[in-house]
ROKOL-289002 format. One line per field, with one value per atom (N, C-alpha, C, CB): atom name; residue number from 0; x, y, z; residue in three letters. Coordinates in pm, 1 decimal. Glycine has a CB too. Example, Ala and Ser with C-alpha at 12.3 -4.5 7.8 and 13.67 -1.06 7.14 Angstrom:
BEGIN
site [N;CA;C;CB;N;CA;C;CB] .
pos [0;0;0;0;1;1;1;1] .
x [1319.0;1230.0;1320.0;1130.8;1285.0;1367.0;1290.0;1408.4] .
y [-569.0;-450.0;-330.0;-447.3;-225.0;-106.0;3.0;-59.8] .
z [780.0;780.0;780.0;904.6;708.0;714.0;787.0;572.5] .
code [ALA;ALA;ALA;ALA;SER;SER;SER;SER] .
//
This chain:
BEGIN
site [N;CA;C;CB;N;CA;C;CB;N;CA;C;CB;N;CA;C;CB;N;CA;C;CB;N;CA;C;CB;N;CA;C;CB;N;CA;C;CB;N;CA;C;CB;N;CA;C;CB;N;CA;C;CB;N;CA;C;CB;N;CA;C;CB;N;CA;C;CB;N;CA;C;CB;N;CA;C;CB;N;CA;C;CB;N;CA;C;CB;N;CA;C;CB;N;CA;C;CB;N;CA;C;CB;N;CA;C;CB;N;CA;C;CB;N;CA;C;CB;N;CA;C;CB;N;CA;C;CB;N;CA;C;CB;N;CA;C;CB;N;CA;C;CB;N;CA;C;CB;N;CA;C;CB;N;CA;C;CB;N;CA;C;CB;N;CA;C;CB;N;CA;C;CB;N;CA;C;CB;N;CA;C;CB;N;CA;C;CB;N;CA;C;CB;N;CA;C;CB;N;CA;C;CB;N;CA;C;CB;N;CA;C;CB;N;CA;C;CB;N;CA;C;CB;N;CA;C;CB;N;CA;C;CB;N;CA;C;CB;N;CA;C;CB;N;CA;C;CB;N;CA;C;CB;N;CA;C;CB;N;CA;C;CB;N;CA;C;CB;N;CA;C;CB;N;CA;C;CB;N;CA;C;CB;N;CA;C;CB;N;CA;C;CB;N;CA;C;CB;N;CA;C;CB;N;CA;C;CB;N;CA;C;CB;N;CA;C;CB;N;CA;C;CB;N;CA;C;CB;N;CA;C;CB;N;CA;C;CB;N;CA;C;CB;N;CA;C;CB;N;CA;C;CB;N;CA;C;CB;N;CA;C;CB;N;CA;C;CB;N;CA;C;CB;N;CA;C;CB;N;CA;C;CB;N;CA;C;CB;N;CA;C;CB;N;CA;C;CB;N;CA;C;CB] .
pos [0;0;0;0;1;1;1;1;2;2;2;2;3;3;3;3;4;4;4;4;5;5;5;5;6;6;6;6;7;7;7;7;8;8;8;8;9;9;9;9;10;10;10;10;11;11;11;11;12;12;12;12;13;13;13;13;14;14;14;14;15;15;15;15;16;16;16;16;17;17;17;17;18;18;18;18;19;19;19;19;20;20;20;20;21;21;21;21;22;22;22;22;23;23;23;23;24;24;24;24;25;25;25;25;26;26;26;26;27;27;27;27;28;28;28;28;29;29;29;29;30;30;30;30;31;31;31;31;32;32;32;32;33;33;33;33;34;34;34;34;35;35;35;35;36;36;36;36;37;37;37;37;38;38;38;38;39;39;39;39;40;40;40;40;41;41;41;41;42;42;42;42;43;43;43;43;44;44;44;44;45;45;45;45;46;46;46;46;47;47;47;47;48;48;48;48;49;49;49;49;50;50;50;50;51;51;51;51;52;52;52;52;53;53;53;53;54;54;54;54;55;55;55;55;56;56;56;56;57;57;57;57;58;58;58;58;59;59;59;59;60;60;60;60;61;61;61;61;62;62;62;62;63;63;63;63;64;64;64;64;65;65;65;65;66;66;66;66;67;67;67;67;68;68;68;68;69;69;69;69;70;70;70;70;71;71;71;71;72;72;72;72;73;73;73;73;74;74;74;74;75;75;75;75;76;76;76;76;77;77;77;77;78;78;78;78;79;79;79;79;80;80;80;80] .
x [260.8;267.2;322.9;127.7;408.0;465.1;471.7;605.6;449.2;455.9;540.4;313.2;616.4;683.4;612.7;841.0;550.5;472.9;563.0;371.6;510.7;570.8;463.8;620.0;499.2;402.0;277.0;465.4;289.5;175.4;96.4;220.7;150.4;82.1;15.3;179.1;37.8;-15.1;-165.1;19.8;-238.4;-384.6;-426.4;-448.5;-360.5;-392.3;-351.3;-322.7;-232.3;-183.2;-270.7;-39.7;-315.8;-400.1;-547.1;-385.0;-585.2;-725.2;-753.3;-765.8;-760.8;-799.6;-710.0;-802.0;-578.2;-490.4;-514.4;-343.9;-526.2;-550.7;-681.2;-555.5;-784.2;-912.5;-900.3;-1019.0;-832.0;-814.4;-737.3;-741.5;-631.6;-553.4;-634.0;-425.1;-711.8;-795.2;-901.3;-861.8;-962.9;-1064.1;-1003.3;-1127.1;-880.0;-809.3;-750.4;-697.9;-770.8;-722.6;-570.5;-783.5;-500.9;-356.3;-334.6;-290.5;-263.3;-259.2;-186.5;-196.2;-87.1;-9.9;13.7;126.2;-16.6;7.4;82.4;-127.4;202.9;287.5;305.5;425.8;283.0;308.7;422.0;179.6;535.3;649.8;638.5;786.6;651.8;637.6;768.2;519.2;852.0;980.7;967.7;1067.5;852.4;831.9;805.3;715.6;731.2;700.2;791.5;554.6;871.5;963.5;891.8;1052.9;790.4;714.9;653.2;604.6;611.9;539.6;402.4;617.8;305.5;173.5;163.6;55.4;126.6;119.3;-26.0;214.3;-83.0;-221.0;-221.5;-301.4;-296.8;-306.5;-451.0;-214.7;-474.9;-605.8;-714.3;-645.2;-706.4;-808.4;-945.9;-769.2;-1046.0;-1183.7;-1270.4;-1230.0;-1344.1;-1426.6;-1337.5;-1540.0;-1358.5;-1279.7;-1189.2;-1371.0;-1150.1;-1062.2;-976.6;-1144.4;-886.5;-802.4;-848.2;-652.2;-848.2;-890.8;-784.0;-927.6;-656.7;-548.2;-466.3;-457.1;-433.9;-357.3;-259.8;-451.0;-130.1;-27.9;70.3;45.6;109.2;209.3;341.4;165.2;446.5;579.0;677.7;624.5;740.0;838.9;963.1;878.0;1024.0;1150.0;1248.6;1207.5;1325.2;1419.8;1366.5;1452.8;1234.6;1172.3;1142.1;1041.4;1154.6;1124.0;973.2;1182.9;937.7;798.9;783.7;758.7;704.7;685.2;575.1;649.7;615.6;521.6;522.1;555.4;569.9;580.9;445.5;657.6;340.6;206.9;129.7;128.2;198.5;134.5;187.8;158.5;136.9;183.0;331.9;101.0;385.0;526.5;618.0;552.1;572.9;649.2;788.5;660.3;801.9;934.3;925.3;998.7;1042.1;1052.6;1129.2;1123.4;1077.9;1137.8;1204.6;1032.5;1332.9;1406.1;1374.4;1558.3;1356.8;1331.5;1446.3;1199.9;1554.6;1665.7;1724.2;1773.7;1726.7;1788.5;1687.7;1873.1;1561.7;1461.5;1496.1;1317.7;1484.0;1521.2;1422.1;1532.6;1473.9;1390.3;1404.6;1431.4;1300.6;1306.1;1284.8;1201.5] .
y [-860.2;-720.9;-712.0;-652.7;-614.3;-595.3;-446.6;-659.3;-413.9;-277.0;-275.5;-219.2;-169.7;-143.2;-21.8;-118.8;-40.4;70.8;175.3;20.1;295.7;402.3;443.4;525.2;527.2;565.8;628.0;663.3;692.7;758.3;673.3;878.1;557.1;480.0;352.4;445.0;314.1;187.8;173.0;172.9;277.6;271.6;244.4;402.7;309.0;289.0;149.7;395.7;103.2;-27.9;-141.6;-49.0;-131.4;-236.4;-219.8;-237.9;-104.3;-77.1;-76.6;54.6;44.3;53.3;-23.5;195.4;-20.5;-94.2;-244.5;-63.5;-296.0;-439.8;-479.6;-477.3;-400.4;-428.1;-421.6;-329.2;-320.9;-306.5;-424.6;-175.4;-467.9;-580.8;-709.8;-597.1;-730.7;-850.2;-848.3;-861.0;-733.9;-720.0;-746.6;-579.4;-702.4;-724.5;-865.5;-621.0;-945.2;-1083.5;-1095.4;-1164.3;-1000.0;-1011.2;-1129.2;-875.8;-1234.7;-1359.0;-1351.7;-1463.4;-1263.2;-1251.0;-1102.8;-1328.7;-1061.2;-923.1;-929.5;-841.5;-872.1;-873.5;-730.3;-940.0;-711.3;-582.0;-600.8;-524.7;-535.6;-539.8;-420.9;-537.1;-447.5;-344.4;-332.3;-377.0;-233.5;-219.5;-173.4;-122.5;-120.8;-73.9;-190.3;25.6;-289.3;-406.7;-525.3;-447.1;-514.2;-621.4;-748.0;-653.2;-728.2;-844.4;-814.2;-883.8;-921.0;-910.8;-973.3;-979.2;-916.3;-978.2;-1026.5;-877.5;-1150.4;-1212.7;-1251.9;-1337.1;-1192.0;-1218.1;-1298.0;-1085.5;-1408.0;-1491.6;-1534.1;-1615.8;-1586.9;-1639.3;-1532.0;-1752.7;-1438.3;-1332.7;-1390.2;-1226.3;-1336.5;-1373.7;-1251.7;-1496.0;-1211.0;-1091.5;-971.7;-1106.4;-905.0;-786.5;-805.2;-669.9;-931.1;-959.0;-1081.1;-981.9;-1113.7;-1231.9;-1337.1;-1196.7;-1462.9;-1571.1;-1608.3;-1692.9;-1588.9;-1626.6;-1504.2;-1732.6;-1496.1;-1385.9;-1446.7;-1278.6;-1439.4;-1498.6;-1388.9;-1615.9;-1388.0;-1294.4;-1369.1;-1230.4;-1311.0;-1372.9;-1272.1;-1418.7;-1305.6;-1212.6;-1205.3;-1255.8;-1086.8;-1071.9;-1176.6;-927.2;-1232.9;-1338.2;-1476.1;-1333.1;-1488.9;-1615.1;-1607.7;-1643.8;-1718.7;-1715.9;-1708.9;-1839.9;-1647.3;-1645.1;-1756.1;-1504.6;-1855.1;-1971.1;-1940.3;-2098.3;-1919.2;-1891.9;-2004.7;-1758.6;-2122.0;-2234.1;-2284.9;-2347.3;-2262.7;-2306.7;-2198.3;-2350.6;-2090.8;-1982.8;-1981.5;-1845.7;-1891.8;-1877.0;-1841.6;-1769.9;-1781.6;-1743.8;-1863.7;-1646.2;-1967.2;-2090.5;-2072.4;-2156.3;-1992.0;-1964.5;-1938.7;-1844.3;-1931.2;-1891.0;-1759.5;-2001.3;-1663.0;-1530.9;-1513.1;-1421.4;-1480.8;-1456.0;-1316.0;-1472.6;-1303.5;-1172.0;-1129.2;-1174.8;-1204.8;-1177.1;-1038.1;-1277.5;-985.6;-855.2;-742.1;-860.9;-766.8;-661.0;-553.0;-717.8;-427.0;-317.7;-300.8;-187.3;-259.8;-230.0;-81.8;-318.0;-28.5;112.0;124.0;194.8] .
z [-1802.8;-1767.4;-1625.8;-1779.0;-1604.8;-1471.8;-1439.9;-1462.2;-1314.9;-1265.7;-1138.9;-1238.9;-1120.6;-993.3;-936.0;-1010.3;-819.2;-765.0;-701.0;-663.1;-699.6;-620.1;-520.4;-709.7;-427.8;-324.6;-384.6;-226.4;-498.5;-559.7;-657.0;-628.6;-698.1;-802.5;-753.3;-909.3;-630.3;-579.9;-596.0;-436.7;-565.3;-575.7;-719.3;-525.6;-813.4;-955.5;-1002.9;-1041.1;-960.2;-1004.6;-953.7;-957.8;-829.9;-772.1;-808.1;-621.6;-858.3;-889.5;-1038.6;-830.7;-1100.3;-1240.9;-1338.1;-1280.9;-1315.7;-1407.3;-1399.3;-1376.3;-1278.5;-1261.7;-1330.4;-1111.3;-1311.6;-1376.1;-1528.1;-1327.5;-1578.8;-1723.6;-1782.0;-1755.6;-1714.5;-1764.9;-1761.3;-1683.6;-1657.0;-1649.3;-1759.4;-1510.6;-1780.5;-1885.4;-2022.9;-1881.4;-2043.5;-2170.5;-2180.1;-2187.0;-2075.7;-2068.1;-2075.1;-2179.0;-2010.8;-1995.1;-1900.3;-1939.4;-1944.3;-1866.4;-1732.9;-1947.2;-1722.4;-1598.6;-1570.8;-1608.3;-1449.5;-1407.0;-1275.0;-1392.8;-1272.7;-1153.5;-1104.5;-1183.2;-976.2;-913.7;-813.6;-844.1;-841.6;-750.2;-655.2;-828.7;-526.4;-423.6;-345.3;-327.9;-381.2;-312.7;-167.8;-387.8;-129.3;8.0;102.8;13.5;53.8;135.8;103.6;115.9;-3.6;-39.8;-85.2;76.9;-170.0;-217.6;-353.9;-115.9;-419.1;-545.2;-527.9;-660.7;-594.3;-605.6;-749.0;-568.1;-764.8;-896.2;-922.6;-905.6;-1025.1;-1062.6;-1192.5;-1078.0;-1195.3;-1315.0;-1336.5;-1303.3;-1452.2;-1490.8;-1489.2;-1398.6;-1585.3;-1591.3;-1625.1;-1695.2;-1558.9;-1587.8;-1562.3;-1501.4;-1666.1;-1660.9;-1629.2;-1555.4;-1517.3;-1485.9;-1364.9;-1462.5;-1339.0;-1225.8;-1258.1;-1095.2;-1167.1;-1180.9;-1080.5;-1159.8;-1124.5;-1035.9;-934.0;-1117.2;-968.6;-877.5;-838.1;-942.3;-709.6;-652.3;-552.5;-584.1;-583.9;-498.9;-458.0;-572.0;-330.2;-280.7;-265.9;-145.0;-324.5;-320.8;-261.3;-464.2;-148.7;-91.5;-179.4;51.6;-182.5;-254.4;-202.3;-238.0;-293.6;-259.8;-296.5;-112.1;-305.5;-346.7;-496.3;-264.3;-567.8;-711.5;-737.0;-780.6;-847.2;-892.3;-994.9;-952.4;-962.3;-1049.9;-1150.9;-967.0;-1273.8;-1381.8;-1485.0;-1449.1;-1442.8;-1536.6;-1583.4;-1473.0;-1506.4;-1546.8;-1621.2;-1425.3;-1660.5;-1735.3;-1877.8;-1666.6;-1957.4;-2095.3;-2101.9;-2166.6;-1994.8;-1992.0;-1976.6;-1879.7;-1904.9;-1890.5;-1832.7;-2021.7;-1730.1;-1673.5;-1523.5;-1743.8;-1461.0;-1321.5;-1318.8;-1233.9;-1243.3;-1235.4;-1100.3;-1258.9;-1102.0;-978.3;-926.4;-1000.3;-795.1;-734.3;-642.4;-655.2;-643.1;-551.5;-566.5;-571.8;-688.3;-711.7;-725.4;-834.9;-691.0;-698.5;-595.6;-674.0;-633.3;-542.0;-428.3;-618.5;-314.8;-197.1;-166.3;-72.1;-107.5;-69.5;79.2;-146.2] .
code [MET;MET;MET;MET;ALA;ALA;ALA;ALA;GLU;GLU;GLU;GLU;VAL;VAL;VAL;VAL;ILE;ILE;ILE;ILE;SER;SER;SER;SER;LYS;LYS;LYS;LYS;GLY;GLY;GLY;GLY;THR;THR;THR;THR;GLY;GLY;GLY;GLY;VAL;VAL;VAL;VAL;ASN;ASN;ASN;ASN;ASP;ASP;ASP;ASP;TYR;TYR;TYR;TYR;GLY;GLY;GLY;GLY;PRO;PRO;PRO;PRO;LYS;LYS;LYS;LYS;LYS;LYS;LYS;LYS;THR;THR;THR;THR;ALA;ALA;ALA;ALA;TYR;TYR;TYR;TYR;ALA;ALA;ALA;ALA;THR;THR;THR;THR;ALA;ALA;ALA;ALA;GLU;GLU;GLU;GLU;VAL;VAL;VAL;VAL;PRO;PRO;PRO;PRO;VAL;VAL;VAL;VAL;TYR;TYR;TYR;TYR;ILE;ILE;ILE;ILE;ILE;ILE;ILE;ILE;ALA;ALA;ALA;ALA;ASP;ASP;ASP;ASP;PRO;PRO;PRO;PRO;TYR;TYR;TYR;TYR;LEU;LEU;LEU;LEU;GLY;GLY;GLY;GLY;ARG;ARG;ARG;ARG;CYS;CYS;CYS;CYS;ARG;ARG;ARG;ARG;VAL;VAL;VAL;VAL;PHE;PHE;PHE;PHE;THR;THR;THR;THR;ASP;ASP;ASP;ASP;PRO;PRO;PRO;PRO;LYS;LYS;LYS;LYS;ASP;ASP;ASP;ASP;ASP;ASP;ASP;ASP;ASP;ASP;ASP;ASP;TYR;TYR;TYR;TYR;GLU;GLU;GLU;GLU;ASN;ASN;ASN;ASN;ASP;ASP;ASP;ASP;VAL;VAL;VAL;VAL;THR;THR;THR;THR;VAL;VAL;VAL;VAL;PRO;PRO;PRO;PRO;TYR;TYR;TYR;TYR;GLY;GLY;GLY;GLY;GLU;GLU;GLU;GLU;PRO;PRO;PRO;PRO;ILE;ILE;ILE;ILE;ASP;ASP;ASP;ASP;LEU;LEU;LEU;LEU;THR;THR;THR;THR;ASP;ASP;ASP;ASP;THR;THR;THR;THR;ILE;ILE;ILE;ILE;LEU;LEU;LEU;LEU;GLY;GLY;GLY;GLY;MET;MET;MET;MET;THR;THR;THR;THR;LEU;LEU;LEU;LEU;SER;SER;SER;SER;THR;THR;THR;THR;GLU;GLU;GLU;GLU;ASP;ASP;ASP;ASP;PHE;PHE;PHE;PHE;PRO;PRO;PRO;PRO;ARG;ARG;ARG;ARG;ASP;ASP;ASP;ASP] .
//
């Protein structure tokens, strides 16, 4: 699951949505933040939260090879605001 936040949705994306996805055991939740130029990558859901939280600046790859996705995601072309 991936979200791109806007100024009005950040609180929801980092709060209730993150909790709902963790509770539903969504294995990877990525929040792209064009205002700060970074992604937050949440993995390993447990109960109502994620055990791992990694911040990746735009331009750096997101390594998801150890997840169910088994891939690396490029962030070089992610939009900035």
